[in-house]
Every structure is written in structure tokens, then in C-alpha cells.
C-alpha positions as CSV (number, residue, x, y, z in Angstrom):
1,X,0.2,-0.1,0.1
2,X,2.4,2.0,0.7
3,X,4.2,2.0,-3.5
4,X,0.7,3.0,-4.5
5,X,0.9,6.4,-2.2
6,X,4.4,7.4,-3.6
7,X,3.0,6.8,-7.1
8,X,-0.1,9.0,-6.4
9,X,1.5,11.5,-5.0
10,X,4.0,11.5,-7.7
11,X,2.1,11.8,-11.0
12,X,0.3,14.5,-8.8
13,X,4.2,16.4,-9.2
14,X,4.8,15.3,-12.4
15,X,1.2,16.6,-13.7
16,X,2.1,20.3,-11.3
17,X,5.8,20.6,-14.1
18,X,4.2,20.0,-17.2
19,X,0.8,22.6,-15.7
20,X,4.0,25.4,-14.8
21,X,5.9,24.7,-18.4
22,X,2.9,25.1,-20.8
23,X,1.3,28.0,-18.9
24,X,5.1,30.1,-18.9
25,X,4.7,30.3,-22.9
26,X,0.3,31.0,-23.1
27,X,1.0,33.5,-19.8
28,X,3.9,35.5,-22.1
29,X,1.8,35.1,-25.8
30,X,-1.6,36.4,-23.6
31,X,1.2,39.5,-21.9
32,X,2.6,39.9,-25.5
33,X,-0.7,40.3,-27.2
34,X,-2.0,42.2,-24.7
35,X,1.4,44.5,-25.0
36,X,0.5,45.0,-28.9
37,X,-2.9,45.3,-28.5
38,X,-1.9,48.6,-26.3
39,X,0.0,49.9,-29.1
40,X,-2.0,49.6,-32.2
41,X,-4.3,51.3,-29.7
42,X,-2.2,54.5,-29.0
43,X,-1.2,54.2,-32.5
44,X,-5.3,54.8,-34.1
45,X,-5.5,57.6,-31.4
46,X,-2.5,59.5,-32.7
47,X,-3.5,58.7,-36.0
48,X,-6.7,60.3,-35.5
49,X,-6.1,62.8,-33.4
50,X,-3.4,63.7,-36.4
51,X,-6.9,64.1,-39.0
52,X,-8.7,66.5,-36.2
53,X,-5.6,68.1,-36.0
54,X,-5.4,68.2,-39.5
55,X,-9.3,68.8,-40.1
56,X,-9.2,71.9,-37.8
57,X,-6.5,73.6,-39.6
58,X,-8.1,73.0,-43.0
59,X,-11.1,75.7,-41.9
60,X,-8.7,78.0,-39.5
61,X,-5.9,78.1,-41.7
62,X,-6.2,81.4,-41.9
63,X,-5.8,82.7,-37.9
64,X,-2.1,83.9,-36.7
65,X,-1.9,81.3,-34.0
66,X,-3.4,78.1,-35.8
67,X,-0.2,76.4,-34.5
68,X,0.2,76.4,-31.8
69,X,-3.9,76.0,-31.9
70,X,-3.4,72.5,-33.5
71,X,-1.6,71.8,-31.0
72,X,-3.8,72.2,-28.0
73,X,-6.3,69.5,-30.6
74,X,-4.1,67.0,-30.8
75,X,-2.5,66.9,-27.7
76,X,-6.4,67.3,-26.0
77,X,-7.5,64.1,-28.3
78,X,-5.3,62.0,-27.8
79,X,-6.8,62.4,-23.8
80,X,-4.2,61.1,-21.7
81,X,-1.6,59.5,-24.0
82,X,1.2,61.2,-24.9
83,X,2.6,59.3,-21.7
84,X,3.0,56.7,-23.8
85,X,5.7,58.7,-26.3
86,X,9.2,60.0,-25.0
87,X,9.4,62.9,-27.1
88,X,5.7,63.8,-28.6
89,X,5.8,66.7,-31.5
90,X,3.2,68.2,-34.0
91,X,4.0,70.0,-36.8
92,X,1.8,71.6,-39.3
93,X,2.6,72.3,-42.9
94,X,1.7,73.4,-46.2
95,X,2.3,72.6,-49.5
96,X,1.8,75.4,-52.3
97,X,3.0,74.5,-56.1
98,X,5.3,71.8,-54.7
99,X,7.3,74.3,-51.9
100,X,7.5,74.7,-48.5
101,X,4.7,76.9,-47.2
102,X,3.2,78.7,-43.6
103,X,0.2,77.3,-43.8
104,X,-1.4,81.1,-43.1
105,X,-0.6,81.9,-46.7
106,X,-2.4,79.1,-48.7
107,X,-5.0,78.8,-50.9
108,X,-7.7,76.3,-52.0
109,X,-6.1,73.7,-53.6
110,X,-3.4,74.0,-51.9
111,X,-1.9,70.8,-49.1
112,X,-1.8,71.0,-45.2
113,X,-0.1,68.6,-43.2
114,X,-0.3,67.3,-39.6
115,X,2.6,65.1,-38.1
116,X,1.9,63.7,-35.1
117,X,5.1,62.2,-33.9
118,X,6.3,60.4,-30.7
119,X,8.6,57.5,-29.7
120,X,6.5,55.1,-28.0
121,X,7.4,53.4,-24.3
122,X,6.8,49.1,-24.0
123,X,5.3,48.7,-20.7
124,X,8.2,45.0,-20.6
125,X,4.9,42.4,-19.0
126,X,5.9,39.9,-21.3
127,X,8.1,37.9,-19.0
128,X,10.9,35.3,-21.1
129,X,10.3,37.6,-24.3
130,X,13.6,40.5,-25.8
131,X,10.8,43.3,-26.4
132,X,12.3,46.5,-28.0
133,X,12.2,49.1,-25.0
134,X,11.2,51.7,-28.0
135,X,9.6,52.5,-31.4
136,X,9.1,55.3,-33.0
137,X,5.4,56.1,-33.9
138,X,5.0,58.8,-37.0
139,X,0.7,59.1,-38.3
140,X,1.1,62.2,-41.6
141,X,-2.4,63.2,-42.2
142,X,-2.7,65.5,-45.9
143,X,-6.1,67.0,-46.9
144,X,-6.6,69.7,-50.4
145,X,-7.0,73.0,-48.6
146,X,-10.3,75.4,-48.8
147,X,-9.9,78.3,-48.2
148,X,-7.6,80.6,-47.6
149,X,-6.2,83.5,-48.9
């Protein structure tokens, strides 16, 4: 009878080891899905923020404070997620006849481009998996100006 008890406890030990061997890669995969899902969520938010900034720039390109206003709109649209980025910048440029032009001097048919960029910081929650520490992320949106001087 003693032999049977030892054999039963050994089986439970083997099951615990097998469970650990299966759970470690499964949990790493799960955390990886969460981490990259967070990256794509923030990247999508960055794209939408740049688009909203470009829409504002289209409607108000004759304003003297257009650059500051667009930066505020993009930052506000990011709703606090700029903390996921370092070196977060927003630029507003205009193109008239293929030449870079101040946004205030654009005429109908010219392009306005709003670019938002930063260095994304990963949370490093994936155990035992090599991941990059940062990733440069940029979103540029160009739209055709309908108004101007």
C-alpha cells in the first residue's frame, strides 16, 4: 500500500511540472497580445488625433495661432495617452506648388499636413521574451485646403 501512495504523489508532481511548462509560454503569449494591442490602440489614437488636427487646420488656416491651436487639439484628443510617448511633437506644414509654405499663406487646392510623432514606450510586461524598449511612431495626415487668402 505504501507503494501506491508514493506513485500517486509522483503523478501529482508530474502534473504540476507539465502545467508550469504549458502556462509559462501561454502567459507570455497572452501578455504579448495585451502589449501589442496597447501599441496599436495608441497608434490608432495618434492617427485620429492627427486627422482631427488637420481638419481644424483646414477650417482655420488663416488664424495667426494655427500651429499652437492644432498642437493643443491633437494633445487634447490624445486624452492623456501622450504619457505613453516620449518626445511627442506635432507639426503643421503647408505645400503650395510643391514648395513648403506657411499655413497662413495657402490658397484653395494647396495641401495642409499635420504630423504627430513620438517614441512609444513599451511597458515590458511580457516575461522571458525579448521586446524592444521603444518604437518610433509617426502619423501624418494631408488634406486639400478649401479656403485661404
